[in-house]
C-alpha positions in Angstrom: 6.0 11.4 8.8 9.4 13.3 8.5 11.9 10.6 8.6 14.1 13.7 10.0 11.3 14.0 13.9 11.9 10.0 15.9 8.8 8.5 15.4 7.4 6.2 17.7 4.8 3.0 17.4 1.9 3.0 19.5 -0.2 -0.3 19.7 -3.9 -0.8 21.7 -3.4 -4.3 24.1 -6.3 -4.0 25.5 -10.0 -2.9 25.6 -11.4 0.0 26.9 -15.1 -1.4 27.9 -14.8 -0.7 31.8 -12.5 2.3 31.5 -13.9 5.6 32.1 -14.6 7.4 29.2 -11.8 10.2 29.2 -9.5 7.2 29.0 -11.0 5.8 25.9 -11.9 9.7 24.5 -6.9 9.6 25.0 -7.2 6.2 23.1 -8.9 8.0 19.9 -7.1 10.7 19.9 -3.6 9.1 20.0 -5.9 8.2 16.5 -5.8 4.4 17.9 -9.1 2.9 16.3 -9.4 -1.1 17.1 -7.9 -3.7 18.9 -3.7 -4.0 18.1 -4.3 -1.7 15.8 -0.9 0.4 15.7 0.4 4.1 14.8 2.7 6.0 14.4 3.3 9.4 16.6 5.8 11.1 16.8 8.3 11.3 19.6 6.8 14.3 22.0 6.2 15.0 25.6 2.1 14.6 25.1 2.1 12.2 23.5 4.4 10.1 25.9 2.4 11.4 28.7 -0.6 9.6 26.7 0.9 6.7 26.8 2.1 6.2 30.5 -1.6 7.8 30.8 -2.8 4.6 29.2 0.1 2.1 30.0 -2.6 -0.4 31.1 -4.3 0.0 27.2 -2.2 0.3 24.8 1.8 -0.8 24.1 5.2 1.1 22.2 6.2 -1.1 19.9 8.8 -1.6 17.4 7.3 -1.3 14.1 7.6 -3.9 11.8 9.6 -4.5 9.8 8.6 -5.4 5.8 8.9 -9.2 4.6 11.0 -9.1 1.4 8.2 -10.3 -0.7 6.1 -7.1 -0.4 9.1 -5.1 -2.6 8.4 -7.2 -5.6 4.9 -6.2 -7.0 2.2 -8.6 -7.8 2.2 -8.0 -11.1 3.6 -5.8 -14.2 2.2 -4.1 -16.3 3.6 -3.1 -20.2 2.1 -0.6 -22.5 -0.1 -2.0 -26.0 2.7 -2.2 -28.6 2.1 -0.5 -31.6 1.7 -2.3 -34.7 5.2 -1.7 -36.0 7.0 -2.9 -33.0 5.0 -6.5 -33.2 6.0 -6.3 -37.1 10.2 -5.7 -36.1 9.8 -8.8 -33.4 8.2 -11.6 -36.2 9.5 -10.0 -38.7 6.7 -9.3 -41.3 6.6 -5.2 -42.3 3.9 -4.2 -41.1 1.1 -1.3 -43.2 -0.3 -0.1 -40.1 -3.2 -2.0 -39.4 -4.1 -1.1 -42.7 -4.1 -2.6 -46.1 -3.1 -0.7 -48.4 -4.3 -0.1 -51.9 -3.3 -0.5 -55.4 -3.0 1.2 -58.3 -4.6 -1.7 -59.5 -7.1 -2.5 -56.3 -8.4 1.4 -56.9 -9.0 1.4 -61.0 -11.1 -1.5 -60.0 -13.1 -0.1 -57.6 -14.3 2.9 -59.8 -15.4 0.6 -62.5 -17.3 -1.2 -60.4 
């Protein structure tokens, strides 16, 4: 929902079994899917009218504040390190993942 428009939080608190099909359809039109489901709706006269007609089935509740720990990510992913970065950390020189051939090894491989 837009942050500049006023909203209300509606919670389905009582089953619609035993009530008319019209009331069941009104509960569904509010976007409620199951008991104890809470939805955020724009605070308009039409929504207020539906909530007042269904006052025995739904409640207007305060939004639940998220706990502080919800803002902390469960795990952090880092991109894989390059061989050069690893070498700098360990103090070794990087060969880019390949062995460097010396002129001696090239000449030996040609003679064989």
